[in-house]
C-alpha positions in Angstrom: -12.0 -2.6 -12.8 -8.4 -1.0 -11.5 -8.1 2.3 -12.3 -4.6 2.7 -14.6 -1.8 4.1 -12.8 0.3 6.9 -14.9 3.9 6.5 -15.1 4.5 9.5 -12.7 2.1 8.1 -10.3 4.2 4.7 -10.3 7.3 6.4 -9.8 5.8 8.2 -6.9 4.4 4.9 -5.3 7.9 3.2 -6.1 9.7 6.3 -4.1 7.1 5.9 -1.2 7.8 1.8 -1.1 11.7 2.4 -1.1 11.0 5.2 2.0 9.0 2.7 3.9 11.5 -0.3 3.7 13.9 2.3 5.0 11.9 3.5 7.5 11.5 0.0 8.7 15.2 -0.5 8.9 15.7 2.9 10.8 16.7 2.5 14.5 16.0 6.0 15.2 12.6 6.6 15.8 12.3 10.3 14.9 14.0 9.8 11.0 11.9 6.7 10.8 8.9 8.9 11.7 9.6 11.7 9.1 10.5 9.2 6.4 7.1 7.1 7.1 5.7 10.8 6.5 7.1 11.4 3.5 6.4 8.5 2.2 2.8 9.2 2.6 3.0 12.5 0.9 4.4 10.6 -2.3 1.6 8.4 -1.9 -1.1 11.3 -1.9 1.2 12.7 -5.0 0.6 9.5 -6.7 -3.3 9.5 -6.0 -3.2 13.5 -6.9 -1.6 13.3 -10.0 -3.8 10.6 -11.5 -6.9 12.1 -10.2 -5.8 15.1 -11.7 -5.7 13.5 -15.2 -8.8 11.8 -15.1 -10.6 15.2 -14.3 -8.8 17.0 -17.3 -9.9 13.6 -19.2 -13.4 14.0 -18.0 -13.5 17.7 -19.1 -12.2 17.4 -22.2 -14.6 14.7 -23.1 -17.5 16.6 -21.6 -16.3 19.7 -23.7 -16.2 17.8 -26.9 -19.6 16.5 -25.8 -20.8 19.9 -25.6 -19.3 21.3 -28.7 -21.1 18.8 -30.8 -24.0 17.8 -28.7 -23.7 14.5 -28.7 -26.5 14.0 -26.3 -28.9 15.2 -29.0 -30.7 12.3 -30.2 -31.9 11.8 -34.0 -35.1 10.9 -33.0 -35.5 13.9 -30.9 -35.4 16.1 -34.1 -38.2 17.0 -36.5 -37.9 15.4 -40.0 -37.5 18.4 -41.5 -34.4 19.1 -39.7 -32.9 15.9 -40.3 -33.4 15.9 -44.0 -31.5 19.2 -44.2 -28.6 17.7 -42.4 -28.5 14.8 -44.6 
């Protein structure tokens, strides 16, 4: 399964690709090196923005699960408690 990339993540990756193409066409090695470093930074940002979103989504799901105790099975409850809920 391929992780979904956010719009911001895609923009960072597109910018990184553009910087790498510019670095390859660059005659000055110092500037090319700086462009490559900048491209790596944008790739890192793309990974981080999507990782942060995934973490926030996971934390929100865990909070909802804790709030409603979704892991508590009906089979684990006494019959009296189940009839009170219904």
